C-alpha positions, 0 to 999 in steps of 0.5 A, spaced: 367 571 442 369 567 448 362 563 446 365 562 439 372 560 441 369 555 446 365 552 440 371 552 435 375 547 440 371 541 439 371 542 432 379 543 432 380 537 436 376 532 432 380 535 426 386 533 429 384 526 431 382 525 424 388 528 421 392 523 426 388 517 423 389 519 416 397 520 417 397 513 421 394 510 414 399 513 410 405 511 414 402 504 413 402 505 406 408 508 405 412 502 410 408 497 405 411 501 399 418 501 401 423 498 397 427 492 399 434 491 399 438 487 394 439 480 394 445 476 395 451 477 390 451 470 389 445 469 385 444 468 378 444 475 373 438 473 370 434 471 376 436 478 379 434 482 373 427 478 374 426 480 381 428 487 380 423 488 375 418 484 379 420 489 385 419 495 380 412 493 378 410 492 385 413 499 387 410 502 381 403 499 383 404 501 391 406 508 389 400 509 384 395 506 390 399 511 395 397 517 390 390 515 389 389 515 397 392 521 398 388 525 393 382 522 396 384 524 403 386 531 401 379 532 397 375 529 403 379 534 407 378 540 403 370 538 402 370 538 410 374 545 411 369 548 405 363 546 409 366 548 416 368 555 413 361 556 410 358 554 416 362 559 420 362 565 415 357 569 418 361 569 425 368 570 423 373 572 417 377 566 414 384 567 416 389 569 411 395 566 414 398 558 414 402 555 418 407 549 416 409 545 422 414 539 421 409 534 424 402 537 423 397 537 417 394 544 419 397 548 414 394 544 408 387 544 411 388 552 412 390 552 405 384 548 403 379 553 407 382 559 403 380 556 397 373 554 399 370 558 392 374 553 388 372 546 385 373 540 389 378 537 384 382 544 385 382 544 392 384 537 392 390 538 388 392 544 392 391 540 398 396 535 395 401 540 393 401 543 400 402 536 403 408 534 399 411 541 401 410 539 408 412 532 407 419 535 405 420 538 412 417 533 416 422 528 419 416 523 422 415 516 420 416 515 413 421 521 411 427 520 408 431 526 412 433 533 408 436 534 402 443 533 402 444 538 398 440 543 402 443 548 406 438 547 412 439 542 417 433 537 420 436 539 427 435 546 426 427 545 425 423 547 432 421 541 436 413 539 436 413 538 443 414 545 447 415 542 454 422 544 455 428 539 458 423 536 463 423 528 464 418 525 460 417 520 466 412 526 468 407 524 463 408 517 464 401 516 466 398 521 462 394 521 455 399 526 452 406 527 452 406 535 452 404 541 448 405 544 441 406 551 440 399 553 440 398 550 447 394 544 445 396 537 448 400 532 443 396 526 444 400 520 445 400 515 438 399 508 439 405 504 439 406 498 436 407 492 440 413 487 439 409 482 435 408 488 430 415 491 430 417 484 429 413 483 423 415 490 420 422 488 421 421 482 416 417 485 411 421 491 410 428 493 411 427 500 412 424 498 419 432 497 421 434 504 420 427 507 424 428 510 431 423 512 436 423 520 438 420 519 445 420 527 446 416 528 440 413 521 440 414 519 433 418 515 429 424 517 424 427 513 419 434 515 417 437 516 410 443 512 407 447 518 408 445 519 415 447 511 417 454 512 413 455 518 418 453 514 424 458 509 422 464 514 420 463 517 427 463 510 430 469 508 427 473 515 429 473 518 423 470 525 421 462 525 420 463 528 413 466 525 407 468 532 405 473 533 410 480 532 409 485 531 415 491 530 410 490 536 406 496 538 402 500 544 406 501 550 402 509 552 402 508 559 400 515 561 404 519 555 405 518 552 398 525 553 394 521 555 388 519 561 391 525 563 394 528 570 392 533 571 387 535 578 388 538 580 394 535 585 399 541 589 400 546 589 394 552 592 398 559 591 395 563 587 399 568 591 403 576 591 402 578 588 408 575 581 407 580 580 401 586 582 405 590 577 410 589 579 417 595 582 420 593 579 427 592 572 425 599 573 422 602 575 429 598 569 432 601 564 427 608 567 428 608 566 436 605 559 435 611 557 430 616 560 435 614 556 441 614 550 437 621 551 434 623 552 442 620 546 444 615 550 448 609 546 445 610 539 444 607 536 437 604 529 438 607 524 433 603 522 428 600 515 430 600 509 426 594 505 424 595 500 428 596 504 434 590 508 432 586 501 432 589 499 439 587 506 442 580 505 439 579 499 442 581 501 449 577 507 449 570 506 453 564 504 449 560 510 447 553 509 449 546 514 449 547 519 455 539 519 455 537 512 454 534 507 459 539 504 464 541 497 463 538 496 456 543 494 451 542 496 444 538 491 441 533 492 448 533 499 447 531 498 439 526 493 441 523 498 447 523 504 442 519 500 437 514 498 442 513 505 443 515 505 450 521 509 450 524 512 455 521 512 462 518 519 464 517 521 471 514 527 472 517 533 477 514 534 484 509 540 484 511 546 488 508 547 495 502 551 494 502 557 499 498 557 505 494 562 509 500 565 512 502 567 505 496 571 504 497 579 503 492 580 508 492 574 513 488 573 519 490 576 525 493 569 529 498 568 523 501 575 524 507 575 529 509 578 535 515 583 536 518 577 540 517 572 534 520 577 530 526 578 534 527 571 535 526 570 527 532 576 526 536 572 531 536 565 528 540 562 522 537 564 515 538 556 514 533 555 520 528 560 520 522 561 515 524 565 508 519 570 510 514 573 516 507 574 514 505 581 513 498 584 512 497 589 507 491 594 505 491 592 498 494 587 493 497 594 490 501 595 496 505 588 496 512 589 494 516 585 490 519 578 493 526 579 493 528 571 493 523 570 487 529 569 482 533 565 487 528 560 488 526 560 481 534 558 479 534 553 485 527 550 482 531 549 475 537 546 478 532 541 482 529 539 475 535 537 471 540 535 477 536 532 482 534 524 480 527 522 481 524 516 484 517 513 482 514 511 489 509 506 488 503 508 493 500 503 497 493 500 494 489 499 501 482 497 500 481 495 507 484 495 514 485 488 514 490 488 509 495 492 514 495 486 518 500 480 517 498 474 514 500 469 520 499 461 520 494 459 525 497 457 532 494 450 531 499 449 525 505 450 529 504 445 535 507 443 539 507 448 545 506 448 552 498 449 553 496 445 560 498 446 567 501 439 569 505 439 576 506 444 581 512 444 585 511 446 592 515 447 598 518 454 598 516 458 604 517 465 600 518 468 593 521 463 588 527 468 585 530 463 579 529 456 576 534 452 572 532 445 569 539 441 568 541 442 561 542 434 559 536 430 561 531 435 564 530 430 569 532 435 575 530 442 576 534 447 581 530 452 584 532 458 589 528 462 593 527 468 598 527 463 604 534 462 603 533 455 600 536 451 594 532 446 592 533 440 587 526 437 584 525 431 580 521 433 574 516 427 573 514 426 580 514 433 583 518 430 589 523 435 592 529 430 592 534 435 596 534 442 599 540 446 601 539 451 607 544 457 605 546 463 608 541 468 605 536 469 600 538 466 593 538 471 587 540 466 581 541 459 580 544 455 574 547 449 572 554 448 570 554 446 562 560 441 563 556 434 563 562 431 567 561 435 573 554 436 575 555 442 579 550 447 581 551 454 582 547 459 586 548 467 588 547 468 595 548 475 597 555 477 595 557 470 594 557 465 588 556 458 591 558 452 587 555 445 590 555 438 587 548 436 585 549 428 587 545 427 580 550 423 576 554 417 577 560 416 581 565 418 576 561 425 576 561 426 583 569 424 584 570 429 578 566 434 582 569 433 588 576 434 585 574 441 581 571 444 588 577 443 592 581 449 593 589 449 594 592 453 599 596 457 594 590 459 590 585 462 595 586 469 592 588 467 585 587 472 579 586 480 580 588 482 587 582 484 592 577 482 587 574 476 589 576 470 594 575 463 593 573 459 599 571 452 601 564 451 603 561 446 607 553 445 606 550 439 607 543 437 605 538 438 610 533 433 607 533 427 603 527 424 599 521 428 600 514 426 601 509 428 595 508 426 588 503 427 583 502 434 583 506 437 589 513 436 592 516 435 598 515 439 604 522 441 606 522 438 613 528 433 615 527 426 613 533 423 616 538 426 621 543 421 619 545 424 613 543 419 608 540 421 602 537 417 596 541 416 590 547 420 593 554 418 595 554 418 603 557 423 607 562 427 602 556 431 599 557 437 603 563 440 600 563 446 596 566 452 593 564 459 595 567 465 591 566 471 595 566 478 592 564 485 595 557 487 592 551 483 592 550 478 586 544 478 582 545 474 576 549 468 573 551 466 566 556 460 564 560 459 558 558 453 554 564 449 556 563 450 563 570 453 565 568 460 565 562 463 569 560 471 570 557 474 576 553 481 575 553 486 581 549 492 579 551 496 585 559 494 583 560 500 579 567 498 576 566 491 579 559 490 576 561 484 572 567 479 574 569 473 570 571 467 574 575 461 571 573 454 575 579 450 573 584 456 575 580 459 581 581 465 578 577 472 577 578 478 573 574 484 571 574 485 564 571 492 564 575 498 568 570 503 566 563 503 568 558 505 562 552 504 565 548 500 570 549 492 568 543 488 569 544 481 565 550 478 562 551 472 557 556 468 553 555 467 545 554 459 545 559 458 539 563 465 538 568 469 543 562 474 544 560 477 551 553 480 551 553 486 557 546 489 558 545 495 561 539 499 563 539 503 556 543 498 551 546 491 550 553 491 548 557 486 544 564 485 546 569 481 542 573 477 547 578 475 542 580 482 539 578 485 546 574 491 543 566 493 542 563 489 536 556 492 536 551 496 540 544 494 540 539 500 541 534 500 547 527 502 545 526 507 551 525 503 557 530 500 562 532 493 560 530 488 565 532 481 562 536 478 557 536 471 553 540 468 547 538 464 541 541 457 541 544 459 534 547 466 537 544 471 532 538 473 535 537 476 542 531 477 546 531 483 551 525 485 556 524 492 558 520 496 563 516 499 558 512 492 558 515 491 551 520 485 549 524 486 543 527 481 538 534 483 535 537 480 529 544 481 529 545 480 522 540 485 520 540 491 524 542 494 531 535 496 532 529 491 534 527 487 529 520 486 532 517 489 539 512 485 542 507 488 547 503 483 550 504 484 557 500 489 562 506 489 566 514 489 566 517 483 563 521 479 569 524 474 564 525 471 557 527 464 555 529 461 548 528 453 547 534 449 545 531 445 540 524 447 538 522 454 535 519 457 541 520 463 546 517 465 552 516 472 556 514 472 564 511 478 567 509 481 573 502 481 571 502 473 572 502 471 565 507 467 561 506 469 553 509 463 549 511 465 542 513 461 536 519 464 533 522 460 527 529 462 525 531 460 518 538 459 515 537 463 509 539 470 511 534 473 506 528 470 510 526 474 516 524 470 522 517 468 523 514 470 530 507 468 532 504 468 539 501 462 540 499 461 547 498 465 554 499 461 560 495 465 565 491 463 572 497 459 575 500 464 579 497 470 583 500 477 583 503 478 590 505 485 592 505 487 585 510 481 583 508 476 579 512 471 575 519 472 576 522 467 572 521 462 566 525 456 563 524 451 558 525 443 558 531 442 554 528 436 550 520 437 551 516 443 549 515 444 556 516 450 560 517 451 568 515 458 571 516 461 578 512 466 581 512 470 588 507 466 590 512 461 592 510 456 587 513 453 581 509 450 575 510 446 569 506 447 563 506 441 558 503 440 551 
């Protein structure tokens, strides 16, 4: 049997190959015999009839040719089957069963083999009839699909390829596409090239509705009914025309014509419905008696005019659930457009966690101490329930607060307003960085070291350029000297040797006096600078004179005004082009260059009880304030130069005072303590505002020339910018230093500010303040000035100050240097 079967396999393969070739020939003939589509509707009727007749004749001729070819092919196949059946009759018995597969002609061949005793014509006719029956089920090339009136579907027939749902790319390099139901390989059909496909589309319109099935390696021609079904699906309609989505509804019970005429219960009406109510009569009698006695006031009948006035005065009616802010026309337009009311979904409930499980992990179970603490806590502050462990879900008791929580949830849903919060669509971290202008577009600002003023023999504590021309620079150091420098040449023009270390220096803002002030120990020393004309020197001498009755003016025991005699120890110092004078005495005769001779040593001293660390002048030049941090209730003292008087504005200590400042245009006084900045209204003598610190101890303070912005430095390495019109909290917190800042300063004319710190660097910023209150200030770091000062004993740059008219900055450090940076 094995040998017999091995002999039959080549015969079967040859048979299948011949049948596939015959099928290809029939498909080509059928494609040629396909009817073309109708011509354009604009053609004449006579020409259209002639063309139709010609096409019909051609179609009839093609059909005759196809029929003759099919008969000849079937006759040849029957003869070949009869010959093979006769040759193997001695070894095997003919099979009585036939297979009618959709894509194969094996059934026709088997049927012809059974009738091998019949004549050739009869076998050919039988094979042709079997082929016709098979072609009705075949969906291969040239078929027109199943009969629309049949109950069977083409999708229900089995596939010719039985490899299953596997990728066809596995058979890409093979000569077959799979296996049929008998396990035989399905040889790949020869595909048409692009040129042949183009010719087929031009020759026959049927090629436009022919698709290729790669799974079964065959071409399927869609029928017109199937094309119509595809078009309906693409249009969003039902595939079948028989489906009616708007079928008339059957109102079996709601139609008035079907209503019941006879009552279900025919009970007679009771007598009580026809008798007047006794209780209603008593109620009416009471109302009538109350109206007669005046207990109930009956409103008088209103005239039509009064009703019209009342209707006009009543508030207009509106839709309770309409969109807010929309008029009737806008609401109607919104409803017509389909927008309707704005719907905001309610927030979802929080899902339970591991602690809410009926059998939570051991680490979630509370201890006895935690249970006792939970019981002692206020019900509003403690969790609603403690985690508990149960052996099964059946043992879990009912939740006691379930109804209460559901009720509160319902209250939240219809009483609480909802707000739609727009989520930030951040695609990259670079979007979080603010878009700032480039520093080169914000020039001018100081960038280069220009001059170095050398002469102090110790750390320089404070510097101050003159506020009018910027020609002179005043400095004070720990060596006890007060020096006056010429800015452009770097020459030390004058030096005063004082009683002790100088903690702070400042110029009197009054231009007609040209006075300088310095904080030395517990004294405030006022001296003439000698830089002004003779009129200014005479006015300064008069202002510094102390009458005999004004030595203790002001509050008793607070301060003492004394004359102070201090002659400059040096005149025109040597050094220019980058370094100042050496501080040595240039002349013993007391003559100074540019001075007024011997009378320039007379000054004024205001002696207090505690060491003074900072000074602040009022804009008019008559008042100045001194700060003694260790003075407790006398930490801040305000002095008046014209009356030689001092007063203590604060009777109560509210913290250790660090700095004070006067508002440039308003009667406001800023007091910076270690934790807050208090703003007092001097006219009302009350606290106007309290600026909150960032957490560190405040160390320095500066006011913007406009007066609405404040810079504050603190020991937490931050510089805070406060906008007084915006909030009491910092608008910006700048942390660019690696050490606590020691000084901050604003430029008077340019949008610049700077901060100096103990790390030896000076940070320069561009700070643009706009007149529009709706626009926030623009703060951009533009330059870091480093390398000029060295850090000595953990102290770097002690003070910084801008030139009054140029974009220059002066810095003073613990290395006894004063530097000038220019643009």
